[in-house]
All heavy atoms as an XYZ file, in Angstrom:
772
protein
N       4.217    -12.075    -23.826
C       3.571    -13.295    -23.968
C       4.326    -14.227    -24.934
O       3.749    -14.911    -25.659
C       2.157    -13.132    -24.378
C       1.341    -12.377    -23.379
S      -0.461    -12.535    -23.603
C      -0.713    -14.207    -23.241
N       5.655    -14.119    -24.816
C       6.497    -14.855    -25.650
C       6.151    -16.402    -25.539
O       6.045    -16.876    -24.464
C       7.943    -14.661    -25.349
O       8.141    -13.258    -25.450
C       8.905    -15.416    -26.258
N       5.946    -17.106    -26.659
C       5.673    -18.481    -26.615
C       4.254    -18.853    -26.281
O       3.959    -20.028    -26.072
N       3.403    -17.807    -26.116
C       1.970    -18.131    -25.761
C       1.304    -18.847    -26.908
O       1.509    -18.628    -28.086
C       1.256    -16.819    -25.574
O       1.887    -16.064    -24.563
N       0.594    -19.839    -26.484
C      -0.294    -20.541    -27.480
C      -1.531    -19.708    -27.881
O      -1.813    -18.740    -27.231
C      -0.852    -21.843    -26.805
O      -1.799    -21.518    -25.883
N      -2.118    -20.058    -28.977
C      -3.359    -19.327    -29.352
C      -4.392    -19.337    -28.262
O      -5.012    -18.272    -28.024
C      -3.815    -20.118    -30.582
C      -2.566    -20.620    -31.270
C      -1.710    -21.009    -30.057
N      -4.534    -20.406    -27.543
C      -5.506    -20.482    -26.424
C      -5.127    -19.459    -25.358
O      -6.036    -18.781    -24.857
C      -5.583    -21.872    -25.885
N      -3.843    -19.344    -25.054
C      -3.450    -18.353    -24.085
C      -3.729    -16.876    -24.562
O      -4.195    -16.021    -23.807
C      -1.890    -18.378    -23.851
C      -1.476    -19.676    -23.229
O      -2.237    -20.322    -22.513
O      -0.266    -20.076    -23.439
N      -3.512    -16.663    -25.867
C      -3.783    -15.361    -26.396
C      -5.303    -15.021    -26.373
O      -5.680    -13.947    -26.072
C      -3.323    -15.259    -27.851
C      -1.772    -15.238    -28.004
C      -1.334    -15.460    -29.381
C      -1.184    -13.996    -27.402
N      -6.102    -16.049    -26.648
C      -7.625    -15.832    -26.528
C      -7.964    -15.392    -25.152
O      -8.810    -14.447    -24.958
C      -8.338    -17.104    -27.022
N      -7.427    -16.048    -24.141
C      -7.686    -15.768    -22.763
C      -7.217    -14.310    -22.459
O      -7.998    -13.539    -21.782
C      -7.049    -16.797    -21.768
C      -7.103    -16.350    -20.306
C      -7.706    -18.114    -21.943
N      -6.114    -13.960    -22.922
C      -5.561    -12.635    -22.741
C      -6.525    -11.537    -23.307
O      -6.881    -10.568    -22.658
C      -4.185    -12.477    -23.281
N      -6.882    -11.771    -24.539
C      -7.755    -10.734    -25.205
C      -9.120    -10.679    -24.465
O      -9.705     -9.640    -24.373
C      -7.945    -11.046    -26.659
C      -6.786    -10.458    -27.471
C      -5.671    -11.160    -27.747
C      -6.831     -9.129    -27.899
C      -4.619    -10.615    -28.483
C      -5.745     -8.556    -28.583
C      -4.663     -9.335    -28.910
N      -9.603    -11.833    -23.981
C     -10.853    -11.745    -23.274
C     -10.716    -11.011    -21.933
O     -11.726    -10.467    -21.484
C     -11.404    -13.206    -22.971
C     -11.968    -13.906    -24.207
C     -12.562    -15.159    -23.788
N     -13.133    -15.933    -24.963
C     -12.663    -16.988    -25.460
N     -11.662    -17.663    -24.901
N     -13.187    -17.515    -26.586
N      -9.542    -11.039    -21.328
C      -9.335    -10.395    -20.084
C      -9.094     -8.897    -20.138
O      -9.245     -8.150    -19.184
C      -8.170    -11.039    -19.357
O      -6.960    -10.622    -19.882
N      -8.672     -8.411    -21.337
C      -8.285     -6.988    -21.434
C      -9.376     -5.992    -21.072
O      -9.127     -5.021    -20.363
C      -7.826     -6.667    -22.860
C      -6.447     -7.315    -23.145
C      -6.126     -7.684    -24.478
C      -5.494     -7.547    -22.149
C      -4.840     -8.251    -24.722
C      -4.286     -8.177    -22.434
C      -4.001     -8.457    -23.760
N     -10.699     -6.282    -21.456
C     -11.663     -5.323    -21.061
C     -11.863     -5.204    -19.491
O     -11.924     -4.174    -18.996
C     -12.973     -5.802    -21.696
C     -12.496     -6.596    -22.877
C     -11.180     -7.174    -22.428
N     -11.882     -6.342    -18.873
C     -12.070     -6.410    -17.372
C     -10.911     -5.726    -16.730
O     -11.067     -4.875    -15.853
C     -12.212     -7.841    -16.920
C     -12.266     -7.986    -15.450
C     -12.153     -9.427    -14.923
N     -11.108    -10.184    -15.494
C      -9.788    -10.063    -15.118
N      -9.472     -9.225    -14.135
N      -8.839    -10.849    -15.705
N      -9.656     -6.087    -17.163
C      -8.455     -5.520    -16.507
C      -8.428     -4.017    -16.744
O      -8.057     -3.327    -15.808
C      -7.226     -6.193    -17.124
C      -7.092     -7.646    -16.745
C      -5.852     -8.336    -17.257
N      -4.665     -7.582    -16.875
C      -3.523     -7.612    -17.547
N      -3.370     -8.352    -18.647
N      -2.451     -6.883    -17.117
N      -8.767     -3.586    -17.964
C      -8.826     -2.108    -18.170
C      -9.789     -1.441    -17.275
O      -9.538     -0.389    -16.678
C      -9.099     -1.817    -19.705
O      -8.079     -2.480    -20.514
C      -9.133     -0.383    -19.993
N     -11.064     -2.017    -17.235
C     -12.137     -1.446    -16.366
C     -11.631     -1.381    -14.933
O     -11.849     -0.303    -14.233
C     -13.357     -2.291    -16.574
C     -14.628     -1.717    -16.003
C     -15.853     -2.491    -16.326
N     -15.662     -3.905    -16.194
C     -15.521     -4.843    -17.107
N     -15.491     -4.481    -18.392
N     -15.380     -6.118    -16.785
N     -11.098     -2.375    -14.407
C     -10.623     -2.418    -13.003
C      -9.555     -1.356    -12.822
O      -9.564     -0.697    -11.818
C     -10.119     -3.826    -12.656
C     -11.238     -4.831    -12.540
C     -10.722     -6.296    -12.331
O      -9.432     -6.534    -12.392
O     -11.528     -7.140    -12.123
N      -8.615     -1.261    -13.776
C      -7.502     -0.289    -13.588
C      -8.047      1.087    -13.645
O      -7.659      2.024    -12.866
C      -6.459     -0.461    -14.747
N      -9.074      1.326    -14.504
C      -9.670      2.671    -14.601
C     -10.401      3.029    -13.312
O     -10.370      4.225    -12.843
C     -10.658      2.760    -15.777
C     -10.061      2.816    -17.187
C     -11.103      2.594    -18.242
C      -9.287      4.081    -17.411
N     -11.052      2.076    -12.737
C     -11.797      2.292    -11.453
C     -10.885      2.731    -10.301
O     -11.321      3.499     -9.426
C     -12.575      1.060    -11.077
C     -13.815      0.800    -11.923
O     -14.189      1.666    -12.659
O     -14.315     -0.360    -11.869
N      -9.658      2.333    -10.369
C      -8.692      2.615     -9.267
C      -7.793      3.759     -9.588
O      -7.062      4.250     -8.732
C      -7.827      1.349     -9.020
C      -8.662      0.173     -8.549
C      -9.202      0.373     -7.137
O      -8.513      1.002     -6.300
O     -10.390      0.016     -6.958
N      -7.749      4.206    -10.783
C      -6.854      5.293    -11.252
C      -7.207      6.660    -10.600
O      -8.399      7.032    -10.609
C      -6.802      5.405    -12.725
N      -6.186      7.378    -10.082
C      -6.421      8.694     -9.597
C      -6.307      9.775    -10.606
O      -6.964     10.826    -10.497
C      -5.380      8.954     -8.475
C      -5.642      8.094     -7.243
O      -6.792      7.772     -6.874
O      -4.665      7.689     -6.619
N      -5.590      9.508    -11.629
C      -5.475     10.498    -12.774
C      -6.403     10.064    -13.857
O      -6.041      9.298    -14.707
C      -4.014     10.488    -13.228
C      -3.811     11.363    -14.453
O      -4.732     12.041    -15.015
O      -2.618     11.485    -14.895
N      -7.636     10.607    -13.789
C      -8.687     10.185    -14.681
C      -8.318     10.522    -16.129
O      -8.547      9.714    -17.053
C     -10.090     10.779    -14.330
C     -10.572     10.177    -13.047
C     -11.885     10.822    -12.663
O     -12.564     11.366    -13.534
O     -12.270     10.660    -11.490
N      -7.757     11.673    -16.429
C      -7.461     12.070    -17.755
C      -6.352     11.173    -18.317
O      -6.386     10.723    -19.489
C      -7.043     13.568    -17.882
N      -5.338     10.937    -17.542
C      -4.256     10.122    -17.979
C      -4.682      8.652    -18.175
O      -4.288      8.024    -19.260
N      -5.502      8.189    -17.323
C      -6.067      6.813    -17.452
C      -6.967      6.745    -18.653
O      -6.874      5.758    -19.410
C      -6.864      6.485    -16.220
N      -7.718      7.816    -19.002
C      -8.558      7.688    -20.158
C      -7.759      7.626    -21.393
O      -8.063      6.923    -22.392
C      -9.552      8.923    -20.119
N      -6.716      8.392    -21.444
C      -5.772      8.438    -22.598
C      -5.169      7.059    -22.825
O      -5.102      6.600    -23.899
C      -4.757      9.497    -22.495
N      -4.723      6.444    -21.726
C      -4.208      5.054    -21.789
C      -5.221      4.040    -22.235
O      -4.879      3.134    -22.992
C      -3.474      4.710    -20.503
C      -2.200      5.489    -20.232
C      -1.736      5.255    -18.770
C      -1.110      5.192    -21.171
N      -6.342      4.181    -21.710
C      -7.477      3.252    -22.053
C      -7.752      3.363    -23.599
O      -8.073      2.375    -24.261
C      -8.769      3.560    -21.323
N      -7.658      4.571    -24.158
C      -7.817      4.779    -25.612
C      -6.728      4.025    -26.319
O      -6.984      3.431    -27.360
C      -7.821      6.224    -25.936
N      -5.471      4.028    -25.780
C      -4.439      3.268    -26.347
C      -4.769      1.745    -26.400
O      -4.435      1.083    -27.389
C      -3.122      3.487    -25.613
C      -2.413      4.753    -25.930
C      -1.023      4.808    -25.212
O      -0.300      3.816    -25.239
O      -0.739      5.845    -24.672
N      -5.281      1.269    -25.315
C      -5.688     -0.187    -25.252
C      -6.686     -0.410    -26.367
O      -6.588     -1.449    -27.075
C      -6.234     -0.480    -23.837
C      -6.867     -1.925    -23.849
C      -5.195     -0.456    -22.729
N      -7.710      0.409    -26.447
C      -8.717      0.216    -27.462
C      -8.181      0.239    -28.847
O      -8.527     -0.606    -29.668
N      -7.256      1.177    -29.166
C      -6.669      1.213    -30.428
C      -5.786     -0.020    -30.732
O      -5.788     -0.560    -31.834
C      -5.804      2.509    -30.578
N      -5.153     -0.471    -29.708
C      -4.283     -1.664    -29.984
C      -5.045     -2.929    -30.114
O      -4.694     -3.750    -30.968
C      -3.318     -1.891    -28.731
N      -6.128     -3.091    -29.415
C      -7.021     -4.245    -29.658
C      -7.686     -4.120    -30.995
O      -7.781     -5.094    -31.741
C      -8.116     -4.340    -28.508
C      -9.160     -5.401    -28.849
C      -7.412     -4.606    -27.148
N      -8.097     -2.934    -31.425
C      -8.661     -2.752    -32.807
C      -7.584     -3.109    -33.857
O      -7.960     -3.672    -34.879
C      -9.143     -1.276    -32.949
N      -6.376     -2.764    -33.629
C      -5.284     -3.083    -34.556
C      -5.080     -4.576    -34.634
O      -4.851     -5.129    -35.671
C      -3.980     -2.391    -34.181
N      -5.185     -5.300    -33.507
C      -5.011     -6.708    -33.474
C      -6.245     -7.290    -34.267
O      -6.096     -8.264    -35.060
C      -5.036     -7.263    -32.078
N      -7.403     -6.719    -34.121
C      -8.588     -7.234    -34.831
C      -8.345     -7.058    -36.341
O      -8.621     -7.947    -37.156
C      -9.838     -6.407    -34.417
N      -7.800     -5.936    -36.751
C      -7.541     -5.709    -38.179
C      -6.484     -6.670    -38.649
O      -6.613     -7.175    -39.759
N      -5.520     -7.029    -37.871
C      -4.505     -7.984    -38.247
C      -5.092     -9.363    -38.577
O      -4.659    -10.110    -39.429
C      -3.404     -8.182    -37.117
C      -2.335     -9.131    -37.431
C      -1.427     -8.581    -38.417
N      -0.232     -9.399    -38.555
C       0.029    -10.338    -39.428
N      -0.896    -10.730    -40.306
N       1.200    -10.893    -39.486
N      -6.209     -9.622    -37.880
C      -6.872    -10.946    -38.031
C      -8.010    -10.861    -39.002
O      -8.748    -11.864    -39.230
C      -7.377    -11.429    -36.679
C      -6.310    -11.853    -35.714
C      -6.953    -12.242    -34.381
C      -5.443    -13.066    -36.241
N      -8.273     -9.693    -39.565
C      -9.432     -9.554    -40.490
C     -10.750     -9.497    -39.774
O     -11.792     -9.819    -40.357
N     -10.714     -9.099    -38.551
C     -11.914     -9.029    -37.720
C     -12.404     -7.562    -37.687
O     -11.536     -6.658    -37.422
C     -11.642     -9.521    -36.299
C     -12.830     -9.227    -35.350
C     -11.297    -11.026    -36.277
N     -13.660     -7.357    -37.861
C     -14.222     -5.988    -37.825
C     -14.256     -5.556    -36.315
O     -14.964     -6.248    -35.585
C     -15.526     -5.952    -38.452
C     -16.135     -4.597    -38.524
C     -17.408     -4.689    -39.347
N     -17.898     -3.344    -39.700
C     -18.784     -3.080    -40.524
N     -19.436     -4.049    -41.083
N     -19.150     -1.863    -40.746
N     -13.707     -4.408    -35.995
C     -13.793     -4.050    -34.586
C     -15.282     -3.826    -34.216
O     -16.081     -3.354    -34.983
C     -13.057     -2.667    -34.565
C     -12.085     -2.752    -35.752
C     -12.855     -3.560    -36.846
N     -15.556     -4.039    -32.934
C     -16.911     -3.914    -32.362
C     -17.108     -2.523    -31.920
O     -16.305     -1.600    -32.085
N     -18.206     -2.328    -31.248
C     -18.626     -1.012    -30.848
C     -17.810     -0.495    -29.643
O     -17.732      0.674    -29.350
C     -20.103     -0.986    -30.415
N     -17.213     -1.398    -28.905
C     -16.440     -1.030    -27.725
C     -15.359     -2.045    -27.528
O     -15.140     -3.017    -28.241
C     -17.281     -0.857    -26.547
C     -17.959     -2.219    -26.158
O     -17.663     -3.296    -26.684
O     -18.988     -2.085    -25.403
N     -14.509     -1.801    -26.474
C     -13.329     -2.639    -26.182
C     -13.790     -4.079    -25.922
O     -13.149     -5.079    -26.508
C     -12.579     -2.117    -25.036
C     -11.444     -2.931    -24.528
C     -10.382     -3.059    -25.614
C     -10.827     -2.337    -23.277
N     -14.858     -4.317    -25.149
C     -15.296     -5.619    -24.899
C     -15.719     -6.405    -26.081
O     -15.347     -7.571    -26.340
C     -16.495     -5.559    -23.859
N     -16.483     -5.789    -26.981
C     -16.919     -6.465    -28.191
C     -15.720     -6.743    -29.143
O     -15.691     -7.899    -29.729
C     -17.954     -5.513    -28.926
N     -14.815     -5.881    -29.252
C     -13.647     -6.054    -30.158
C     -12.807     -7.130    -29.528
O     -12.340     -8.058    -30.291
C     -12.907     -4.731    -30.363
O     -13.763     -3.791    -30.886
C     -11.731     -4.957    -31.379
N     -12.515     -7.108    -28.234
C     -11.670     -8.136    -27.626
C     -12.306     -9.513    -27.802
O     -11.602    -10.478    -28.074
C     -11.549     -7.800    -26.152
O     -10.739     -6.653    -26.016
N     -13.628     -9.555    -27.595
C     -14.317    -10.834    -27.745
C     -14.248    -11.369    -29.151
O     -13.987    -12.578    -29.373
C     -15.793    -10.678    -27.277
N     -14.308    -10.448    -30.101
C     -14.301    -10.899    -31.513
C     -12.902    -11.367    -31.879
O     -12.733    -12.357    -32.593
C     -14.654     -9.737    -32.465
N     -11.883    -10.724    -31.381
C     -10.517    -11.220    -31.560
C     -10.306    -12.530    -30.941
O      -9.738    -13.520    -31.596
C      -9.456    -10.162    -30.953
C      -8.074    -10.772    -30.911
C      -9.432     -8.875    -31.785
N     -10.770    -12.696    -29.715
C     -10.584    -14.021    -28.987
C     -11.345    -15.160    -29.775
O     -10.746    -16.224    -29.933
C     -11.091    -13.906    -27.595
N     -12.526    -14.782    -30.265
C     -13.293    -15.808    -31.090
C     -12.563    -16.221    -32.323
O     -12.577    -17.392    -32.692
C     -14.662    -15.277    -31.321
C     -15.582    -15.304    -30.107
C     -15.638    -16.671    -29.341
O     -15.814    -17.695    -29.979
O     -15.396    -16.687    -28.179
N     -11.960    -15.282    -33.010
C     -11.221    -15.594    -34.223
C     -10.048    -16.417    -33.909
O      -9.662    -17.379    -34.672
C     -10.823    -14.277    -34.917
C      -9.940    -14.498    -36.163
C     -10.647    -15.322    -37.263
N     -11.820    -14.738    -37.808
C     -11.967    -13.912    -38.738
N     -10.920    -13.492    -39.411
N     -13.139    -13.466    -39.084
N      -9.363    -16.137    -32.815
C      -8.170    -16.877    -32.383
C      -8.625    -18.362    -32.180
O      -7.943    -19.275    -32.708
C      -7.516    -16.278    -31.174
C      -6.835    -14.946    -31.569
C      -6.483    -17.246    -30.587
C      -6.355    -14.151    -30.358
N      -9.634    -18.539    -31.409
C     -10.190    -19.882    -31.016
C     -10.596    -20.613    -32.280
O     -10.421    -21.850    -32.405
C     -11.271    -19.794    -29.979
C     -11.932    -21.109    -29.827
C     -10.701    -19.312    -28.653
N     -11.228    -19.879    -33.275
C     -11.752    -20.476    -34.387
C     -10.688    -20.920    -35.393
O     -11.001    -21.660    -36.356
C     -12.732    -19.563    -35.083
N      -9.508    -20.446    -35.308
C      -8.457    -20.700    -36.261
C      -7.781    -22.048    -35.877
O      -7.323    -22.258    -34.792
C      -7.410    -19.591    -36.241
O      -8.050    -18.398    -36.586
C      -6.313    -19.928    -37.266
N      -7.781    -22.951    -36.807
C      -7.234    -24.295    -36.544
C      -5.710    -24.201    -36.385
O      -5.047    -23.284    -37.002
C      -7.489    -25.225    -37.735
C      -8.995    -25.500    -37.913
C      -9.327    -26.366    -39.068
N      -8.426    -25.958    -40.242
C      -8.290    -26.782    -41.320
N      -8.974    -27.899    -41.392
N      -7.579    -26.381    -42.299
N      -5.184    -25.033    -35.545
C      -3.736    -24.940    -35.244
C      -2.853    -24.946    -36.493
O      -1.864    -24.203    -36.643
C      -3.342    -26.070    -34.305
N      -3.178    -25.792    -37.440
C      -2.397    -25.854    -38.662
C      -2.454    -24.623    -39.535
O      -1.685    -24.507    -40.495
C      -2.650    -27.180    -39.424
C      -4.049    -27.316    -39.920
C      -5.045    -27.968    -38.985
O      -4.827    -27.968    -37.771
N      -6.039    -28.685    -39.528
N      -3.470    -23.785    -39.279
C      -3.635    -22.709    -40.096
C      -2.882    -21.378    -39.602
O      -2.831    -20.352    -40.268
C      -5.196    -22.270    -40.216
C      -5.929    -23.321    -41.016
O      -5.265    -24.046    -41.846
O      -7.139    -23.458    -40.828
N      -2.216    -21.494    -38.452
C      -1.527    -20.362    -37.862
C      -0.213    -20.313    -38.616
O       0.532    -21.351    -38.804
C      -1.227    -20.544    -36.389
C      -2.463    -20.142    -35.586
C      -3.253    -21.033    -34.934
C      -2.983    -18.891    -35.354
N      -4.233    -20.374    -34.295
C      -4.066    -19.055    -34.513
C      -2.627    -17.595    -35.741
C      -4.852    -17.978    -34.035
C      -3.377    -16.514    -35.303
C      -4.449    -16.727    -34.461
N       0.219    -19.131    -38.987
C       1.650    -18.958    -39.466
C       2.318    -18.260    -38.360
O       1.799    -17.478    -37.511
C       1.724    -18.139    -40.750
C       1.216    -16.733    -40.666
O      -0.052    -16.508    -40.825
O       2.023    -15.812    -40.295
N       3.579    -18.534    -38.228
C       4.442    -18.056    -37.039
C       4.472    -16.483    -37.069
O       4.484    -15.883    -36.004
C       5.781    -18.567    -37.114
C       6.597    -18.363    -35.909
C       5.902    -18.979    -34.571
O       5.270    -20.050    -34.703
O       6.013    -18.280    -33.535
N       4.457    -15.859    -38.177
C       4.544    -14.360    -38.250
C       3.263    -13.773    -37.573
O       3.368    -12.881    -36.732
C       4.650    -13.869    -39.689
C       4.544    -12.361    -39.770
C       6.013    -14.335    -40.250
N       2.061    -14.272    -37.968
C       0.846    -13.695    -37.348
C       0.787    -14.056    -35.857
O       0.472    -13.201    -35.083
C      -0.363    -14.307    -38.061
O      -0.243    -14.033    -39.416
C      -1.640    -13.827    -37.411
N       1.109    -15.232    -35.505
C       1.160    -15.686    -34.059
C       2.063    -14.783    -33.257
O       1.692    -14.237    -32.212
C       1.461    -17.094    -33.955
C       1.060    -17.844    -32.750
C      -0.360    -17.596    -32.338
C       1.396    -19.356    -32.813
N       3.312    -14.538    -33.795
C       4.241    -13.707    -33.037
C       3.808    -12.269    -32.954
O       3.945    -11.595    -31.986
C       5.662    -13.765    -33.699
C       6.726    -13.044    -32.930
C       6.847    -13.598    -31.540
O       6.687    -14.784    -31.246
O       7.193    -12.772    -30.623
N       3.118    -11.788    -34.056
C       2.556    -10.393    -34.008
C       1.450    -10.313    -32.965
O       1.487     -9.362    -32.151
C       1.956    -10.095    -35.398
C       1.398     -8.698    -35.458
O       2.163     -7.767    -35.334
O       0.185     -8.525    -35.574
N       0.600    -11.329    -32.813
C      -0.381    -11.289    -31.773
C       0.218    -11.320    -30.364
O      -0.229    -10.678    -29.452
C      -1.417    -12.396    -31.989
C      -2.367    -12.189    -33.131
C      -3.223    -13.486    -33.302
C      -3.296    -11.001    -32.891
N       1.298    -12.083    -30.226
C       1.943    -12.173    -28.965
C       2.504    -10.831    -28.531
O       2.367    -10.350    -27.383
C       3.063    -13.184    -28.999
C       2.606    -14.664    -29.021
C       3.804    -15.586    -29.269
N       3.365    -16.938    -29.325
C       3.850    -17.852    -30.133
N       4.870    -17.498    -30.990
N       3.459    -19.090    -30.164
N       3.155    -10.135    -29.504
C       3.740     -8.797    -29.251
C       2.648     -7.870    -28.945
O       2.753     -6.996    -28.003
C       4.508     -8.405    -30.502
C       5.849     -9.135    -30.586
C       6.542     -8.857    -31.887
O       6.135     -7.927    -32.590
O       7.636     -9.549    -32.178
N       1.531     -7.883    -29.675
C       0.450     -6.958    -29.402
C      -0.158     -7.209    -28.007
O      -0.415     -6.212    -27.294
C      -0.648     -7.075    -30.472
C      -0.171     -6.532    -31.882
C      -1.261     -6.864    -32.866
N      -0.860     -6.588    -34.199
C      -0.955     -5.395    -34.888
N      -1.503     -4.431    -34.234
N      -0.488     -5.306    -36.040
N      -0.369     -8.450    -27.661
C      -0.897     -8.832    -26.287
C       0.060     -8.236    -25.188
O      -0.455     -7.717    -24.210
C      -1.175    -10.255    -26.218
N       1.272     -8.429    -25.455
C       2.314     -7.991    -24.433
C       2.261     -6.473    -24.305
O       2.261     -5.977    -23.166
C       3.748     -8.443    -24.850
O       3.761     -9.888    -24.874
C       4.750     -7.941    -23.813
N       2.151     -5.803    -25.418
C       2.079     -4.320    -25.425
C       0.755     -3.864    -24.764
O       0.815     -2.847    -23.969
C       2.183     -3.767    -26.811
N      -0.306     -4.474    -25.014
C      -1.614     -4.129    -24.396
C      -1.532     -4.250    -22.869
O      -1.971     -3.463    -22.124
C      -2.736     -4.905    -25.053
C      -2.967     -4.478    -26.519
C      -4.061     -4.708    -24.213
C      -3.816     -5.514    -27.298
N      -0.963     -5.398    -22.494
C      -0.875     -5.667    -21.001
C       0.050     -4.646    -20.375
O      -0.260     -4.188    -19.228
C      -0.264     -7.055    -20.796
N       1.066     -4.170    -21.034
C       1.904     -3.133    -20.515
C       1.146     -1.800    -20.339
O       1.370     -1.072    -19.293
C       3.100     -2.985    -21.403
N       0.292     -1.452    -21.284
C      -0.464     -0.219    -21.194
C      -1.408     -0.354    -19.968
O      -1.572      0.609    -19.249
C      -1.202      0.087    -22.460
C      -2.144      1.320    -22.335
C      -0.197      0.358    -23.642
N      -2.007     -1.476    -19.815
C      -2.947     -1.642    -18.730
C      -2.208     -1.542    -17.392
O      -2.668     -0.904    -16.441
C      -3.651     -3.036    -18.768
C      -4.582     -3.049    -19.962
C      -4.360     -3.343    -17.452
C      -5.221     -4.429    -20.280
N      -0.953     -2.034    -17.321
C      -0.134     -1.837    -16.116
C       0.213     -0.388    -15.928
O       0.259      0.087    -14.732
C       1.118     -2.667    -16.177
C       0.897     -4.198    -15.960
C       2.179     -4.975    -15.745
N       3.103     -4.912    -16.896
C       2.895     -5.739    -18.003
N       1.939     -6.544    -18.028
N       3.839     -5.633    -19.046
N       0.351      0.338    -17.021
C       0.569      1.804    -16.819
C      -0.685      2.498    -16.235
O      -0.510      3.408    -15.449
C       0.936      2.503    -18.170
C       2.323      2.069    -18.599
C       2.643      2.540    -20.029
N       2.469      4.023    -20.191
C       2.284      4.555    -21.386
N       2.238      3.786    -22.510
N       2.102      5.813    -21.476
N      -1.854      2.029    -16.618
C      -3.065      2.592    -15.993
C      -3.087      2.210    -14.531
O      -3.370      3.072    -13.699
C      -4.351      2.075    -16.680
C      -4.383      2.405    -18.146
C      -5.563      2.559    -16.005
C      -5.462      1.836    -18.997
N      -2.746      1.016    -14.198
C      -2.739      0.567    -12.807
C      -1.748      1.391    -11.941
O      -1.986      1.689    -10.871
C      -2.345     -0.921    -12.694
C      -3.435     -1.837    -13.244
C      -2.957     -3.296    -13.439
O      -1.731     -3.517    -13.472
O      -3.819     -4.110    -13.597
N      -0.689      1.832    -12.575
C       0.309      2.613    -11.894
C      -0.136      4.044    -11.602
O       0.466      4.790    -10.778
C       1.605      2.690    -12.725
N      -1.276      4.464    -12.133
C      -1.802      5.783    -11.852
C      -2.565      5.821    -10.515
O      -3.129      6.886    -10.116
C      -2.720      6.269    -13.010
C      -2.019      6.461    -14.355
C      -3.056      6.772    -15.428
C      -0.985      7.523    -14.216
N      -2.580      4.737     -9.869
C      -3.256      4.673     -8.550
C      -2.220      5.051     -7.485
O      -1.150      4.551     -7.342
C      -3.779      3.265     -8.293
C      -4.523      3.190     -7.016
C      -5.119      1.859     -6.837
N      -4.214      1.106     -5.929
C      -4.409     -0.146     -5.604
N      -5.293     -0.875     -6.214
N      -3.581     -0.692     -4.722
N      -2.538      6.112     -6.672
C      -1.728      6.523     -5.611
C      -2.078      6.101     -4.248
O      -1.368      6.298     -3.274
C      -1.630      8.140     -5.651
O      -2.987      8.610     -5.397
C      -1.021      8.602     -6.897
N      -3.211      5.418     -4.157
C      -3.649      5.064     -2.760
C      -3.137      3.684     -2.442
O      -2.780      2.870     -3.143
C      -5.132      4.991     -2.602
C      -5.920      5.758     -3.504
C      -7.401      5.611     -3.375
N      -7.788      5.992     -4.740
C      -8.763      5.375     -5.423
N      -9.312      4.405     -4.988
N      -9.099      5.809     -6.673
């Protein structure tokens, strides 16, 4: 998500729970998919921690909290290091979701 705006990142974080759920529904290797889904959850929780957001009870709650914090941060308050870190995290999370999607053999 190189060059992604904060608004783009908020959309991405909001989409991660749905994309993960859809990938899990289609995966043939349930154990492998569950392990990868745990990676997604840990990565979203790490992004929450980077923003000072308390992780929620599940992936959806944590992703929503991250997205809300991103949206609530004024443009002039972003520093490039934090923004780039979130971009890298979002890219990594999307890659893990694609790995779950690849577990589908049908």
